[in-house]
VEXDREN-530484 format. One record per residue (C-alpha): x, y, z; residue in one letter. Coordinates in steps of 0.05 Angstrom, whole numbers, padded with zeros to 5 digits, always signed. Layout:
REM VEXDREN-530484
XYZa/...
END
This chain:
REM VEXDREN-530484
+03341+02959+02641m/+03266+02954+02642s/+03235+02950+02573a/+03163+02948+02594g/+03151+03022+02584r/+03177+03067+02530a/+03216+03129+02551p/+03189+03198+02540a/+03193+03220+02467t/+03159+03272+02424d/+03110+03225+02392s/+03088+03154+02405q/+03080+03137+02332f/+03115+03157+02268l/+03069+03205+02232p/+03073+03164+02168v/+03096+03096+02145e/+03165+03098+02114a/+03167+03106+02039p/+03196+03036+02031d/+03134+03015+01993e/+03156+03061+01936v/+03199+03026+01883s/+03260+03070+01887l/+03323+03031+01877n/+03366+03083+01842t/+03389+03150+01867r/+03396+03222+01847l/+03463+03256+01855r/+03451+03311+01905v/+03507+03351+01938p/+03525+03316+02004p/+03495+03351+02061g/+03352+03094+02154k/+03199+03110+02132d/+03238+03055+02136l/+03283+03017+02086a/+03257+02950+02062p/+03297+02888+02078q/+03278+02850+02015a/+03309+02784+01998p/+03362+02785+01944a/+03315+02749+01897e/+03241+02759+01904k/+03194+02700+01898k/+03128+02703+01860p/+03076+02742+01898q/+03018+02707+01931r/+02949+02737+01938s/+02933+02772+02004e/+02882+02720+02023s/+02932+02664+02010e/+02984+02697+02054v/+02934+02703+02111y/+02912+02631+02101r/+02983+02603+02102q/+03002+02642+02165l/+02939+02619+02200l/+02954+02548+02180s/+03025+02554+02208e/+02998+02583+02273l/+02946+02528+02278h/+02998+02474+02270s/+03037+02500+02331s/+02976+02515+02374a/+02965+02457+02421g/+02942+02387+02403e/+02894+02368+02348e/+02843+02344+02398n/+02842+02411+02434d/+02779+02453+02427g/+02775+02509+02377v/+02771+02561+02432a/+02835+02534+02464v/+02872+02534+02398r/+02850+02605+02382m/+02875+02629+02450v/+02942+02597+02434d/+02945+02631+02366i/+02930+02698+02398r/+02985+02685+02448r/+03036+02670+02393q/+03019+02735+02356l/+03019+02777+02419t/+03087+02748+02439e/+03114+02761+02369f/+03095+02835+02370q/+03114+02845+02443l/+03186+02824+02429h/+03192+02880+02378y/+03161+02929+02426k/+03210+02909+02480f/+03269+02917+02432g/+03244+02985+02410m/+03236+03006+02483d/+03308+02987+02496e/+03334+03029+02438v/+03288+03087+02456l/+03316+03086+02526t/+03387+03092+02498k/+03366+03151+02454i/+03329+03184+02512n/+03391+03178+02556v/+03434+03213+02503l/+03381+03266+02493r/+03373+03281+02568e/+03449+03281+02578e/+03457+03337+02527f/+03396+03376+02550e/+03420+03377+02623h/+03495+03383+02614t/+03501+03426+02551r/+03467+03484+02517d/+03465+03445+02452y/+03433+03377+02436s/+03439+03343+02368p/+03371+03308+02378i/+03310+03350+02361e/+03253+03300+02358h/+03242+03225+02366v/+03184+03186+02337n/+03171+03111+02336y/+03121+03058+02313r/+03108+02984+02307l/+03082+02956+02242k/+03012+02928+02246s/+02999+02855+02227l/+02965+02879+02163d/+03027+02919+02143r/+03073+02861+02160i/+03032+02812+02117l/+03030+02863+02061d/+03107+02861+02060k/+03105+02785+02064v/+03063+02785+02001q/+03106+02835+01964r/+03173+02804+01983y/+03150+02733+01971g/+03177+02707+02037c/+03144+02649+02072e/+03086+02670+02117p/+03114+02639+02180t/+03135+02676+02243l/+03207+02651+02236e/+03212+02674+02163s/+03182+02741+02180i/+03233+02751+02236r/+03290+02738+02188h/+03264+02774+02126s/+03229+02837+02152i/+03274+02880+02195r/+03235+02944+02201d/+03176+02919+02243i/+03201+02963+02299a/+03221+03032+02274g/+03250+03095+02306i/+03261+03162+02273r/+03310+03213+02302i/+03307+03284+02275t/+03368+03329+02280c/+03383+03401+02263s/+03444+03390+02219f/+03473+03336+02174v/+03535+03331+02218s/+03489+03319+02278d/+03456+03260+02241a/+03523+03226+02232y/+03544+03244+02303w/+03481+03213+02334v/+03491+03151+02291a/+03562+03143+02316e/+03542+03151+02389m/+03485+03102+02383l/+03522+03049+02343c/+03582+03052+02391s/+03541+03024+02448q/+03568+02955+02463p/+03502+02918+02470d/+03476+02941+02402l/+03496+02901+02341r/+03498+02940+02276v/+03470+02894+02222v/+03463+02940+02162e/+03469+03013+02144v/+03445+03053+02085k/+03470+03124+02075d/+03418+03160+02034y/+03448+03227+02053i/+03513+03218+02015r/+03477+03175+01963n/+03405+03200+01957p/+03351+03159+01923k/+03329+03178+01853l/+03268+03215+01878n/+03312+03257+01925g/+03299+03219+01990y/+03354+03229+02041q/+03365+03197+02109s/+03411+03150+02148l/+03382+03081+02158h/+03413+03037+02212v/+03387+02967+02227i/+03410+02942+02295v/+03398+02880+02336q/+03384+02891+02410v/+03382+02837+02463p/+03315+02830+02499v/+03320+02793+02564y/+03257+02752+02575l/+03237+02708+02633s/+03266+02645+02603n/+03313+02667+02547r/+03345+02725+02509t/+03317+02746+02442e/+03356+02788+02393f/+03307+02835+02359v/+03316+02877+02296y/+03302+02952+02303v/+03310+03002+02246e/+03332+03072+02264v/+03325+03130+02215q/+03366+03192+02227i/+03354+03255+02186r/+03351+03331+02190t/+03288+03372+02199v/+03289+03392+02125a/+03296+03319+02103m/+03239+03298+02149d/+03193+03353+02122f/+03207+03332+02050w/+03198+03257+02064a/+03132+03268+02101s/+03104+03310+02044l/+03129+03262+01990e/+03096+03204+02026h/+03029+03239+02031k/+03031+03258+01957i/+03049+03186+01937y/+02989+03157+01973y/+02942+03213+01950t/+02956+03190+01879y/+02957+03116+01899d/+03027+03109+01872g/+03011+03141+01804e/+03043+03209+01815v/+03044+03255+01753p/+03113+03266+01723g/+03112+03341+01733d/+03099+03333+01808i/+03156+03282+01813l/+03202+03332+01779d/+03182+03386+01829e/+03193+03338+01887l/+03264+03323+01862r/+03277+03397+01856d/+03251+03408+01927a/+03298+03353+01952a/+03357+03389+01922v/+03335+03454+01954k/+03326+03420+02021a/+03398+03394+02016a/+03422+03464+01998e/+03384+03492+02058l/+03418+03442+02104d/+03486+03462+02076a/+03470+03536+02084q/+03446+03528+02155m/+03508+03488+02173a/+03551+03544+02143s/+03515+03595+02186i/+03525+03552+02247r/+03599+03546+02234d/+03604+03622+02232r/+03572+03628+02300v/+03630+03612+02346t/+03588+03600+02407a/+03547+03545+02375l/+03607+03513+02344k/+03643+03511+02412d/+03583+03482+02447q/+03577+03422+02401a/+03632+03370+02412p/+03667+03342+02353v/+03650+03273+02327s/+03677+03221+02375g/+03666+03261+02438q/+03610+03257+02488g/+03581+03313+02530a/+03636+03306+02581t/+03693+03288+02535g/+03719+03224+02503p/+03695+03157+02527t/+03738+03131+02585p/+03791+03081+02561p/+03768+03027+02608d/+03699+03021+02576r/+03687+02958+02536a/+03693+02966+02461t/+03642+02939+02411t/+03692+02897+02372g/+03659+02831+02388a/+03595+02852+02354w/+03629+02865+02287f/+03660+02815+02238p/+03729+02842+02255s/+03759+02835+02324d/+03807+02893+02312d/+03794+02949+02361a/+03779+03015+02326m/+03777+03058+02388g/+03725+03073+02441t/+03678+03109+02393t/+03662+03084+02323w/+03664+03130+02263k/+03608+03127+02213w/+03655+03103+02158e/+03678+03046+02202d/+03606+03028+02220i/+03586+03025+02147a/+03648+02985+02129k/+03638+02932+02183h/+03563+02926+02182a/+03533+02868+02143g/+03482+02871+02087g/+03485+02901+02018p/+03519+02968+02005h/+03489+03003+01946e/+03530+03050+01904s/+03505+03116+01874p/+03472+03111+01806q/+03462+03165+01755s/
END
C-alpha cells in the first residue's frame, strides 16, 4: 500500500484542534446515545518554560547531528532532516489509516444505498503544538520521548449520522489485522463533565520504510454530526475566552450537549421506524457483502489475549482488550 499520498477525503485538515487542552477529567451523566484525547503520563512532571523546552530539544538534535567538527550549516541540515523524518512518519501512518477508511467508505457508497461514514477530516500537529504538549505534560523534549508520550500527533476524525454507526465504524476499523488497538476512550457512553461526546481510538499502524518498519500512533475520533457540531462550537468558545469561559455559558453548553444527545436518540428512533433504511444498514459485525469470510486472518495476535473472538471484533471486546487507562463515569 502506498502511503505517499493521502486518499480523497472531505477536508485535508481538522477544522479545529481537539479540545484536549481543556482540563476536563470528569464526566457528565448524559443518556447514552476519540479534538483529540491527550495521552498524558500517569504522573506529570513539573512544567518547564517554553523557551527551555525548545532549547533542550535543539540540544538533543544537535547532539545527534553529525560530528562536532562538522560545520554549522551541515549540522543544521541534519537537524532539519531529523525533524522532517519525524513528522513524515506520522504523515505516512495517517495516510495508511485514511486509505483504510476510504476503502470502507467507497465500498458502501458503490455497493449499498447507505454508508455509515459522512465526513472524514485529518491533521498533523505542528511542531509548536507538539512542544506545547511537551511543556504541559512534563515529558522529556527528545524525539524518542515524544514518540512514546504524545499519541495524537496524527489525528483523524470520522463523522457518522447515528451513534450506532459510530460504534459500527469503530468495529470495522479496529478489526483490520494490521492495526493494533492501543487505547480506547468511550466518551459517548461516558461523556465528559462539559458534555463532550465522541469515541477515541488510538491505533498503531506499521509504516514500511526503505530500511525498516516503524509503528506509528494515530488517533481516530468517531462521532455523530450533532456531536461534531457541538464540539466545534465549544472549542471556538473556549479559545475566544482564552480558557476563562463564564459559568453561565458553560451551563448552556452542558445543556446543549444533553439536547444533542437527545437529538441523536430521536433521529435513531426515526430511522428504526423507516424499514427501508433499517434494512439497508447491516447489523454490527457484517460488511457490505455479508460476514467476513472464515479464512481471513483474525486480529488475535495484536491483542494481549490469543483467544480468537471471531472474525469481527465487537466494541466491548475492543475496549476490554485494548491497553491504557479506562476511566469510569463520575458524577
